C-alpha positions in Angstrom: 9.5 4.0 -8.9 8.5 5.2 -12.5 5.2 7.5 -12.9 2.7 7.9 -15.5 -0.4 9.9 -15.9 -3.9 8.5 -14.8 -5.9 5.9 -16.6 -8.8 7.2 -19.3 -12.3 5.2 -20.0 -13.1 4.4 -16.3 -16.5 4.8 -15.8 -17.7 6.0 -12.5 -14.1 6.6 -11.4 -13.1 9.9 -10.2 -9.2 9.3 -10.6 -6.8 6.4 -11.0 -2.9 6.9 -10.0 -0.9 4.3 -11.5 3.0 3.8 -10.9 4.2 1.4 -14.1 6.0 0.6 -16.4 4.9 2.3 -19.9 4.1 -1.6 -21.4 1.5 -2.4 -18.8 0.0 1.3 -18.5 -0.8 1.5 -22.1 -2.6 -1.5 -22.4 -6.2 0.0 -21.9 -7.6 -3.8 -20.5 -5.6 -2.5 -17.4 -8.0 0.1 -16.9 -10.9 -2.2 -17.1 -8.9 -4.4 -15.0 -8.9 -2.0 -12.1 -12.5 -0.8 -13.0 -13.8 -4.4 -12.3 -12.0 -4.8 -8.6 -13.3 -2.2 -7.6 -16.8 -2.2 -8.9 -16.9 -5.6 -7.3 -15.6 -5.0 -4.5 -17.9 -2.0 -3.8 -20.1 -4.2 -4.7 -19.8 -6.7 -1.8 -19.9 -3.7 0.7 -23.0 -2.6 -0.6 -24.2 -5.9 0.0 -23.4 -6.2 3.5 -24.1 -2.5 4.1 -21.0 -1.2 4.7 -20.7 2.6 2.8 -17.4 3.3 0.9 -14.4 5.1 3.0 -11.8 7.4 1.3 -9.6 9.3 3.7 -10.0 13.3 3.7 -7.7 15.2 1.0 -6.0 18.2 1.2 -3.9 19.3 -1.4 0.1 19.4 -1.1 2.5 19.3 -4.2 6.2 19.7 -2.8 7.7 18.9 0.4 10.3 21.8 1.0 8.3 24.0 3.2 5.7 21.5 3.8 7.7 19.2 6.4 5.7 19.7 9.3 2.4 19.7 7.7 2.7 16.6 6.2 4.1 15.2 9.1 0.9 16.6 11.4 -0.9 14.8 8.6 0.7 11.6 9.0 0.4 12.0 12.7 -3.3 12.3 12.4 -4.0 9.3 10.1 -1.8 7.3 12.7 -4.5 8.4 15.5 -7.0 7.4 13.3 -5.7 4.1 12.7 -5.4 3.7 16.5 -1.5 3.6 17.2 -0.2 7.3 18.0 3.3 7.0 18.1 3.7 3.2 18.2 5.2 0.9 15.3 1.8 -0.6 13.1 2.1 -4.1 13.3 -0.1 -4.6 10.2 -1.0 -1.2 7.6 -3.0 -3.8 5.5 -5.4 -4.9 8.4 -5.3 -1.3 10.0 -6.5 0.9 7.0 -9.0 -1.9 6.1 -10.7 -1.7 9.6 -11.5 2.0 8.7 -13.2 1.0 5.4 -10.3 1.2 3.0 -10.4 -1.1 -0.1 -6.9 -3.0 -0.4 -6.1 -5.9 -2.7 -2.7 -7.3 -2.9 -2.3 -9.8 -5.9 0.2 -10.6 -7.8 1.0 -8.9 -11.3 3.9 -10.2 -13.7 5.6 -6.6 -14.7 8.8 -5.5 -13.9 9.0 -2.3 -11.5 5.0 -2.2 -11.0 4.3 -1.7 -7.5 0.7 0.0 -6.9 -2.1 1.5 -7.9 -4.8 4.1 -6.6 -8.0 4.9 -7.8 -11.0 7.1 -5.9 -14.6 7.5 -7.0 -17.1 9.7 -5.8 -19.6 7.2 -5.3 -17.3 3.9 -4.5 -14.5 5.2 -2.3 -10.8 4.6 -2.4 -9.2 1.5 -3.7 -6.1 0.4 -3.4 -4.3 -2.4 -5.4 -0.6 -3.8 -3.8 1.3 -6.0 -6.6 2.6 -8.8 -4.6 4.6 -10.7 -7.5 8.6 -10.9 -6.0 8.3 -7.8 -3.8 8.9 -7.5 -0.2 6.2 -7.7 2.4 8.2 -4.1 3.4 8.0 -2.9 0.0 4.7 -3.6 -0.1 4.2 -1.5 3.1 5.7 1.0 1.7 3.7 1.3 -1.4 0.5 1.0 0.6 1.2 4.1 2.6 2.6 5.7 -0.9 -0.5 5.3 -2.3 -2.4 6.2 0.6 -0.6 10.0 0.6 -1.4 10.6 -3.4 -5.4 10.0 -2.4 -4.7 12.4 0.7 -2.7 15.2 -1.4 -3.2 14.6 -4.8 -6.7 13.8 -5.3 -7.8 16.8 -7.9 -4.4 16.1 -9.4 -5.5 13.0 -11.7 -6.2 13.5 -14.8 -8.4 11.6 -17.7 -4.7 10.9 -19.4 -2.9 8.0 -21.1 -0.1 9.5 -22.4 3.3 9.7 -20.2 3.3 12.7 -17.9 5.1 15.3 -19.7 6.2 18.3 -16.6 8.8 15.8 -15.1 9.7 18.0 -12.5 6.0 18.8 -10.6 5.8 14.7 -11.2 8.9 14.1 -9.2 7.3 16.4 -6.4 4.8 14.5 -6.3 6.3 11.5 -5.8 8.7 12.9 -3.0 4.9 14.0 -1.0 3.8 10.9 -0.8 7.3 9.0 -0.1 7.5 11.9 2.5 4.2 10.8 3.9 4.8 7.5 4.0 7.9 7.5 5.9 6.0 9.7 8.3 3.2 7.2 8.3 5.3 4.2 9.1 7.4 5.4 11.2 6.4 8.0 13.9 9.6 10.9 14.6 8.8 10.8 18.6 9.0 6.8 18.6 12.3 7.3 15.9 14.1 9.1 18.6 13.3 7.2 21.4 14.4 4.0 19.5 17.5 5.5 17.9 18.9 6.0 22.0 17.2 2.7 23.3 19.1 0.8 20.2 22.5 3.0 19.4 21.5 3.6 15.7 21.3 0.1 14.8 19.9 -0.4 11.5 18.4 -4.1 11.6 17.2 -3.3 15.2 15.6 -0.3 13.7 13.8 -2.0 10.6 12.5 -5.1 12.8 11.7 -2.6 15.6 9.1 -0.3 13.1 8.3 -3.2 10.4 9.9 -1.4 7.3 12.6 -1.9 5.0 16.5 -1.0 5.5 16.0 1.9 2.9 13.2 3.1 5.2 15.6 3.9 7.9 18.5 4.9 5.9 16.6 7.7 4.2 15.2 8.9 7.4 18.4 9.1 8.7 19.6 11.2 5.9 16.7 13.6 6.3 17.4 14.4 9.7 21.2 14.9 8.7 22.3 12.4 10.9 24.4 10.5 8.1 24.2 10.8 4.3 22.3 8.2 2.5 24.9 8.0 -0.4 27.7 6.9 2.0 25.5 4.4 4.1 23.8 2.5 1.0 27.9 2.4 -0.3 28.8 1.0 2.6 26.3 -1.2 3.1 26.6 -2.5 -0.4 30.0 -3.2 0.1 29.7 -5.0 3.2 26.7 -7.2 1.8 28.9 -8.5 -1.3 31.9 -9.1 0.9 29.5 -11.3 3.4 27.4 -13.0 1.1 28.9 -12.5 -2.4 26.3 -11.2 -4.1 25.2 -7.9 -4.8 22.8 -5.9 -2.6 19.8 -5.0 -5.8 17.0 -2.8 -4.8 14.7 -6.4 -4.6 16.8 -7.8 -1.9 15.6 -6.8 1.9 17.9 -7.5 4.7 17.3 -9.8 7.7 15.5 -9.9 9.4 12.9 -9.5 7.1 8.8 -9.4 7.6 7.1 -13.0 6.4 4.5 -13.6 4.4 2.7 -15.8 6.6 2.3 -13.3 9.4 0.7 -10.5 7.0 -2.4 -13.0 5.3 -3.7 -11.8 2.2 -7.3 -9.5 1.5 -8.5 -10.6 4.6 -11.5 -7.9 4.8 -12.6 -8.8 0.9 -12.6 -12.8 1.8 -14.5 -12.0 4.6 -16.6 -9.6 2.6 -17.8 -12.4 0.1 -18.3 -15.3 3.1 -20.8 -12.6 4.5 -22.5 -11.6 1.2 -23.1 -15.7 0.4 -24.3 -15.6 4.1 -26.9 -12.9 3.3 -27.8 -14.8 0.1 -26.7 -11.1 -1.8 -24.3 -13.8 -3.7 -24.7 -16.7 -5.2 -22.0 -19.9 -4.5 -21.0 -19.9 -7.8 -20.1 -16.2 -7.8 -18.3 -17.0 -4.4 -16.5 -19.5 -6.0 -15.2 -17.4 -8.6 -14.2 -14.4 -5.9 -12.7 -16.8 -3.7 -10.3 -19.3 -6.3 -12.0 -22.5 -4.8 -14.1 -25.3 -6.3 -17.4 -25.5 -5.3 -16.8 -28.7 -2.8 -14.3 -26.5 -1.6 -16.4 -23.9 -1.0 -19.3 -26.1 0.8 -17.0 -27.9 2.9 -15.5 -24.6 4.3 -18.7 -23.0 4.6 -19.8 -26.5 6.7 -16.6 -25.7 9.3 -18.0 -22.5 9.7 -21.2 -22.7 10.7 -19.9 -25.7 13.0 -17.5 -23.1 14.5 -20.4 -20.7 14.6 -22.2 -23.1 16.7 -19.6 -23.8 19.1 
């Protein structure tokens, strides 16, 4: 993942933190695009009487010496979501339920995974790229961005140029990655699962609903196996079995399926609720839902019937 400093000229925004190639990042319209998404989402929340949400923030700029604190903050956030040590079935839904604005949209740009923004008046927002990206990678990106919202809120700068302090940027990336890992996988649950599953990589990834790379890196962090040796062996076996190279874009089976992770449910629910409250027009609802007026009215009738039943 390549990190560049946040964007400028975003009215009302406290910060935007972008992880994207320079070609996308340097386009001024990208800042306006993110601003419009955040403003629209916030307007829908306001229309139905929901306050903006942002996670509590605390600074942390490196992993060494801070491992326990990061793990505890991840554990606290898991508790906030209501999961304790259990695997999180759907992190998208879980964070939407506590008020985090999340949109998952296809953006045809290589190596762009996600962006987070935070405003004093509009709360926190995360955009996840879905274009040719596995559900496992999308989930990790969401957890990673939440890490930035918690640990690096005061580091978002009004700059358009790439970060010049690569060492500091790498350290911040490591913090967000470390947090994401422990948000997705509780250490207590991992210890138990390893014992029950005998370190079976595919069973562990399926149980915790994460990528195989996340499991390999946790094993490496714990000093159980070296990541470099594990990934080399895995790539060799994959090539022998399939005849193709195991690139970073490929997720091992069993993979999470898109059908089990519906897109933008909270956002769509807010649109329908705002429409029913007559806070937005039918034409605006069709624009936001990307439906024809006929399709919107038909679905609206069906919703009214189900509501009566």
